[in-house]
Structures are given as C-alpha cells and as structure tokens.
N, C-alpha and C positions, 0 to 999 in steps of 0.2 A: 558269835561263838569263837572260842579259841580253837587252835588246831594242835593235835597230838600225833606224833609218829612213833611207831614201835620198831625196834631193831634187835633181832635175835636170830641166831642160826638154828634154833630149835623150834620147829613148827608148833609143838604143843604149848610152848611158852607164849608164842604170838597169839594163839587162840585163847589161851588163858587170860592174857592181859585184856583182851577185848571184853570179856564177860565178868571179870573179877569185881568191877565196880560199874556203876551207872555213870558213864563219862559225861553224858549230857547234863546230868544233875549237877556236875561240877563245872559246867560251862564249856565242855570240849566236844569237838567233832573229831573222829579218827580220820586223818587225812592220808594215811598210808601205812604200809608195813614193808620191812626189808629183812633179808636174811644175811646181809653183809654190809660193810661200811660203804663200799662203792655204790651199791644200789641206793643206799640211804642218802648219799650225797646228791644223787640225781633228784630224789624226791624233795630234799631240802631246797634245792635250786628251783624246782617247779612250784612247790607248795608253801615254802617259807613257814614251817610250823613254829608254834610258840613253845611247845614242850616236846622233848625227845627223850624217850626211855630206851636205853641201849645196853646190851650185853657188852662185856669187856672182850672176851675171847671169841673171835669169829674169823672165818676164812676170808682171803683176799685183802681185807682191811679191818683191823681190830677197832674196838671202841675208842681207844685213846687217839688213834690217828684220825678217826672220824671227827672227834671233838676238835682236834687241832685244825683240820682243814675247814670245818664248818665255820670256825671263828676267824681264821686267818685268810682263807681264800674266798669264802662266800659271805663273810662279814655278817653271819647270822647272829641274831640277838636271842636265840632260843635258850630256854633253861634245859639243862640236862639232868637226868636221873640215871645213875649207873647201877646195873644189875651185876652182881658178882657172887661166886661161891666163896667158901671160907679160904680156899687155897689162893684166891685172887685178891685177898684183902690188901696186902702190901702193894700189889700191882695197881689196885684202884686208887691208892693214895697219890699216885703220880698225877692223877687228874686234878688234884688240888691246885696245881700250878695254873690251871685254867679257871680257878675259883668255883669248881664244882663241889658243892657242899652236900649234895643229896645222893646217897647210894643205899641200895637195898640188897639184903642178902637173900640168896635162893635157899630153899623154896620161899616164895613170897607170902607174906602175911597180909590178908585183906585189910585189916584195920590200919596196919602200918602204911600200906599203899594209899589208902584213903586220906590219911593224915598228911602225907607228903604232897599228894595232889592238891588237897585243899589249900595248904600253905602256899604252894607254888602258883596256884590260880590267883590268889590274892596278890602275890608279889608281881606277877606278870601284869595284872590290870593296873596296879599302882605304878609300876615302871612305865607302862604305856601312857598313862595320864601325864606323868612327869615329862616323858619324851615329847608328847604332843605339845605341851606348853613351851618346852624349849624350842621345838621345831617352829612353832608359830612366831616366837620371838626372833629366832635366827632368820626365818623367812622374811619377816618384816624388815629386819636390819639389812639383809642382803638386797631386797628390793629397793630400799632407800639409797643404799650405796650405788647400786647399778644405775638407778634413775639419775642420781647426781652426776655420774660419769657421762651418761647419755646427754644430759643437759649442758655438758661442756666443762664441768668443774674438773680441775686437774691437780688437786693438792696431793703431795706425796703420801701423807697419812691416809687419805681416802683411797689412793691407788693400792697401797700396801694392804689395807684392811679388806678391800674388795677382792684382791688376788687371793688372800687367805680364805675368805668365805667361799670363793669359787673353786678352791683347791687347785689353784694354778701356780706352777713354778715360774720363776722369772725366766723370760726368753723362750717359754714353751709355746708351741704352735696351738692356736685355737681358732674356732669359728663361731659366729653367731647364727643361730637358726631360728626362724620365725614360723610358727604354726598359725594358720588362719582358719578358724572353725566357723563355717558358713552360718550356722543357725543361731549362734550365741547372741548376736545383736538383736535378731528378731525375738529371741526368747525373752529378753529384758522388756521389750515392748508389750509382749503378750501376757507374760506371767509375773512380771515384777522383778525387783532386784533380789529378793530373797531366793527365789528359785534359780535365778541366774548365778548367785553366789554358790549355791549348792552344786550346780552343774560345773562351775569353774573349779571348785574344790575337787570334784571327782576327776576332772581332767588332769589337774595338777598331781593327784595321787597316781594316776596312770603314768604320767611322765616320770615321776620320782621312782616308781617301781622299775621302769625301764632303765633308768640311769644307775640305780643302786644307791644304797645308803651313803656311800662315800661321796657321792656327787649330788645329793638331793637338793642342795641349795643353788644349783646351777640353773634353776628355772626361775624366771621372773615374769611378772604380768606386764602386759603392754597396754592395749586398749580392751574394750569389752569383748571383742571377737579375736584378739591376737594374744599369743603367748610366745615367749622366747626362751631359748636355752643356750648355754655356752658349752660347746663340746671341745675337748682338748685332747692332745696326743697321749696324755697319760691314762686315757680311758681305753680299756681293752678292745673296744669295738671301733675306735677312731679310724683304724686302717681300712675298714669296710664302711666308710662314711655314708654313702648314699643308700646302701642296703639297710643300714641301721635306721636312718631317718624314715626310709620307706616302710620299715616294719612298725615304727611308732605311728606313722600316718595310718597304716592299715588298721592297727589296733584302735586308734582313736575313732576312726570311721565306723568300725564294727560296734563299738560301745556306745557312741553318741548318736549313731544313725545320721550323721551330718557329713557333708563333703569337707575334706580338710586339704588345704593347699599348703605347700611348704616352700620357703625361700631360704637360701643359705649364702653367707658372705664369702668374700675372699679370705684366705688364711691370714692371721696376724700373730704377732709375738709379744706385744706390749698391751697391757690391760687399758692403758689410757687411750687406745685407739677404738675402744668400744663405741664411742659416739659415732665414729665413721662407719663401723660395721653395722650399727643399728640403722643408719641412713641407707646402707646398701640393701639390707633385707627389706626395709620399708619401701624402697624404690622397686625392688624386684618383685615383691608380692603383688604389686598392682598389675603385673602382666598376666596374672592368673585369669583375668577377665577374658583375654583373647586366647590363652592357652587352654582354658577349660578347667572344670573342677578336678580336684585331686592331682594338680600339677606339682612337680618338684622342680623348682627354678633356681638355677645357679646364677648368682649376680653377674659372674663373668660372661655369661651368655647373653645378657640383656643390657649390660651397662651402656652400650652405644645406641640403644633404642630409646624412643620417647613416645609418649602418648600425645596426641594432637588436641590442643585446646583452642584451635582456631575455629572461627565461626563457619559453619557449613549449614545452609538452610535447605533441607530436602523439600521437594515439591510434593505436597500432600494432596493436591487438587484431584489428581486421578484416583488416588485411594479413596478420598471422600466420595467422589462420584460413583465409584464401584461399590462402596458400602451402601449408598442410596439405592442402587439398582440390584443389590444382592447377587453380584457376580463374584462368586468365591474364587474361581480360577484367576481372574484378573486381580482380585485382592491379594492373592498369594504372590503373583508376579510383582505387584507394586511394592509389597513389603520386602521381597527379595532384592529388588533394585535399590531401595532405600538403604537396607542394611549392607548390601555390597559396597555402597559408597562409603558408609561408616567404616567398614573393614579396610577398604582401600587406603584411607587416610589415617587409620588407627585412631579414631576419635576417642577421647577420654570418656569413661562411663558417665561422668557427671554431665558432659556435653550432650551425649546421646539422650540421657534421661530428660534433660531440659527441653530438647526438641520434641520428645514424645509427649511430655506434659503440655506443650503448646498445641500439639495435635489434639489432645483431649478437649481443649477449649473449643477447637473447631468442630470436633465431633459432637459436642453438646449442642452447638448451633444447628447441626444437621438433625439431631434428635428432636430439637424444639420445633422444627418444621412440621413434625408429625404429632408431637406430644405436648408441646409447650413446656413450661418449667414445672416439673413434677418431682415428687419424692423419689420415684423410681430412677429418674434421670440423675438426680444428685447422688443417690446410692451407688449407681453404676460408676460414676466418676470417682467416688471414694474408693471403690474396689479397684479401679484401674491405677490409682495414684500410689503405686508402690513399686515402680519399676526399678528403683535403686537397690531393692532387695534381691535382685536376681544376680547370682554369682558369676555368670559367664555370658559372653557375647551370644553364644548359640541359644542358651536358655532364655535370654532376654528377647531375642528375635522370635523364638517360638511362642513366648508368652504374649508378645505384642500381636503376632498373627492370630493367636487364640482370642485375644480381646477384640480384634477387628471382626472376627467371625461372630463373636458374641454380640457385638454392636449391630451387625447386619441382621442377625436373627431377631434381636430385640426390636429393630425397626420394622421387620417383616411382621412380627406379632402385633405391633401397633397398627400396621396397615390393615391387618385382618380384623382387628377388634375395635378400632377407633373410627367413629362416624366422621370425624374431621378429615381423616385420610380418605374416606370414601368420597366425600365432597371434593377433596383435592383431585382425586382421580377422575371424577365426573367432569370437573372443570377442564382438566387436561384433555379429556375425550372431546368435549365441545370445541376446545381451541384447535384441535387437530382435524375435526370432521365437520366444522360449521358449514362447509359448502354442500354437505349431503342433506338428505331429508331426515332431520333429527326430530324425534318425538320423545317426550318424557317416558312414555310406556316402553319404548324400545330401549332407551338407555337403562331404565330400571331393570329390564330383563337381563341386560349384560352384566349387571352387578347382583343379580339374584335377589332383587328387592321389590317390595310393593311400591308401585308408582306414587300412590298418595303419600306413603311414609317418606319416600325419597324426596318428593316435592317439599314436604314439611322440613326435612333435615336441610335441604338446600336453602330454603328461605331463612332458616335459623342461622346457618353458617355464613351466608353471604349478604343477607339483607335484601335479596332480590328473588323474584320468582324465577323458575327455571327458564321459561320462555323469554322473560325480560333479559336474562343474562345471555341467552342465545342470540337475541336480536342485538344486544350491545356488542358482542363479539363480531357479528356479521357487519354491522355498521362501521365499526372501527376498521375492519379490513377493507370495506368499501372506500372509506376516507383515504386510506393509504393508496389504494389503486387510483383514485381520482387525482391524488397529488403526484403520483410517480409514473403514470401511464397515460396513453391517449385513447384508452378503451372507451367505447360508448357506454352510456348509462345502462342501456338494455343488457349489454354484455356483462357489465359489472354485476348487475342484478342477479344473473344466472350463476356467475362465478362464486358469489358469496352465499348462494343457497336459496335465493328467492325465485320461485318459478313464475310468479306474477309480478311484472315490472311495476304495475300500479301499487301493489301492496308494498313493494320496496320503497317507492317514492313516499308513500304515506309514513312508513316507519322511519325513513331517513329524516323527513321533516319534523316528525314528532321528537326525535332524539336530538337533532342539531339545530332546530328552529330555522332551517334554511333548506333549499332544494339542492340536489346533487349538482345541478348546473351552476348555481350561484356559488356553491362551496368550491367547485373547481376553478372558477374564474377568480375567486378571491385568494386562492392558494397557488 
C-alpha cells in the first residue's frame, strides 16, 4: 500500500480528508496528519509518505516551505497536492518551481479529489517501477566497480566511476564497514537460494533506508553472510560513526532475528585504497568469534592480533572415559579444560572445529561398544557435524558440552535398553568378583532378570555358558598367579574362587590339558 499524509491547520479539513474518499480503494493508507509544516516534516522523516496533501497558509511553517524542505533537506520523492482558497491562487503558483502540478481549491469537491488521487496513484506506481529498474542497474554497476577495485584493479576510469557512484568527493575521508549476519549462510543451506535472496534484499533495503536515497549505492554485497557499506564524511551522521553503525546493527538484529557483528576499517582518502580497507574489515570480522555475537570491531584495535593456526591436539581420553561412565560433573570440567587451552592460544575456529570433528570419530567408537553400527549412531554424528555454524567461542563451547551430555545420555539409554550391554555388565561383574561364590541366580537378581533368560542371553552373546565363562576367568587368573607368584596350588584354588581344591584341579586340567604343577614348571 502507498502512504498519504494530510497537512492543514483546520481540524475539520483534516477530518474531512479522511472520509471524503475510500483511500484504501485507491491503494493508500493514511500514515499521519499534521496541523503545521514543522510537524509534517517530522512525519515525512519517519514515515516517508508517497503522497502529501497540504494547505498553503499554516502557522510555524507554511506549505511552500514544507515542500522546499521536504525536497531539498529530506530528499523526499513524494507527490504533493496543494490546497488553497481563491485568495491564495497566485501564492500557490510559486509551488510550480518545485514542479507541483496538482492543486485543489477549497471547499474541496469529492469527484475532483478522486480524479487527482487516482491519477497520482498511477504516477507514483509507474515512477516506483522505473526507479526500481534504475536502482537495480545502478546497484549492479556499483557492485561490479567495487569488486574490481577490491580485486586490485586500479584504472583511473574505474576509480573515477566508482567515486561518482559512491558519491565520494576526491580527498574525502571514508571508511569501509562490514556487517556479518550470522544466520544467512545457514539459511541458504536450509531453504535454498531463492529465500536467501529475498532475505538479502530485505537487509539491503534496511541499509539503504538508513543511509538515505543520496547514498543508497554505497552498499555492496560481499559473501553470502557479509555485506559492506562505504561511509564518508559528507554524510550527516559520520561524526557519530560508532553510534550510527550500532543503530543499524540493532535494527538489523531486530528485523532479522539474527546476531549481527560489525567491523570497520581505518579512515582513508583515496578510493583506490578500497582493496586494503576490505582486507582490514575481512581480517577484523574474524575476531567476532572470540569477542562474541553483536560485536563492533575497530580494525585498529585488532590489527596486531592473530588467530592461531598451529596444531594443538587436546587430550580427549578423559572426556571419553567420563562420557562412558556418565559423570556429568567431570565431563563439564574436561570440556572447560579443553576450551581454556583453545582460548589461551587463540586457536582459529577452523582448527577448533577440525579437532572437535576428530573427537566425533572417537565418540562413535565408544557408542559402538554398546550399540554397534546403527542408524541412530550415524544420525547422531550427522547432527553433531555442524560445529562451524556456531558464531562465537562461548556458544561453540556450550554446544559442544551439550553434545557431550547428549552422548552420555544416549549411551545410558543403550545401557538400559540393550541386552548386549547387560551381558557386557555381567562379564564385568564376573571379572571383578570371580573369587567370590558366584551363581547365575544371584547375578540375575542383581540385574533384575530371570536367570534362565539371562543364561540364554549370555550364551547368545558370548558363545559360552555362564558357568563356562566363570571357570574360564578363574583359570586365567590362576595361570597368572602360577606364573607370577610362589603360592601353593591349594592357596591359588581358594583365591580364584574354588572352595574344593580337587574341583579346581579337575577344571584346570580340562581347560589347559595339563596340571597346575606342570603348568608352573613349564612357565
């Protein structure tokens, strides 16, 4: 919808204008009303109306001064309709110097107003389409020129053309500013290039509206998630540089719902230095990873810093061990130690992500101990493998810790629900308590299982009966004691869990095809 503004010092005229015609039927929303030119200027500045219907004679600021300031100061493109009485007719003619062709005499005629509004609605839409086409062409040309300068081309004709397109005077101070919108790269992966292009166009419109029509081509696209603009001292807000870019940052975050980081270059005076300025902001924006989301980074503050691309191999063994045992407190400590070291040496994000992905491979092996190769395991790894998408060091460390918690919970669920893990635990119990009086019934009760069913599961998982495995463990331990100690056979029999030495001798010979005494003498 187009926007219309009413300006008249007579309240009944303002009320009359609202109801004389169906404005929505002609494509207009009423964006405001004012009783003098000063108030009208404020509304124009805030709402940027397409059509302004104004009286000539008003207190504080008359209609002619309003028209002049709207065009010359605010660079408004609005169409004006002048309202005047018969006595003001000659006065109204002065507006013709601003190419105002539409004026209506009071009292207003409904049909005459409808005719003028209908004609202007068509003109505004036609002008808008023409302007959009011209803007697209000029934007394309500007982006091409800027990109050639960034790539190092240095022809005089190119420099002059780019300076003109960017509205820069020779020798005038300017800076390059880069906006990094965190979600744009992910948007292209999730919803495709069409939606990405729509979002980028919305962002460009926001930036253009902040700069104003005079400087709308000072914006150029960089990569999928980065946009740049050239700010120069001929802009009214250049003196409050950081405040201005902070206001743009805030507006972009509010509208896009994404974190926006900003980097700006050193000041420069020649457009052929744009290549260097672009390098400065591209370098500076990388430090958003450690400074956090919504950072505003001055190149001068980080120019002597560097991200570390040297190899650092964190020790993941403790972390993997504590994920196995579901010790969340120690998992948190392990992750903190790993990331403290990353921070201490200022590792580059790519290096950190490479190490975390190596950790995933080790984590898969741990999961396979309980689950084997399964779709669930593969799916979990796929969900993890997106660490590079996290915009800051803190958020990456939080996400990594969260994934570790997820993994340990996943393993715990496997332990509870998977019979293979139950057998794993039963074997561990036997390995630790073989010297005690162990019976299948007792072990089954420890795991809240039916002894017959547990015996079947054990045979299926190991290929051995429960008692055969128990004897195997006891005999292996007995062999170790025979090799490493001077203990008597009777003593060893008791230590490994056999109350009856004769039964021990029988089982030892059945298993090893030799007696304990012969085994000891031969080893």
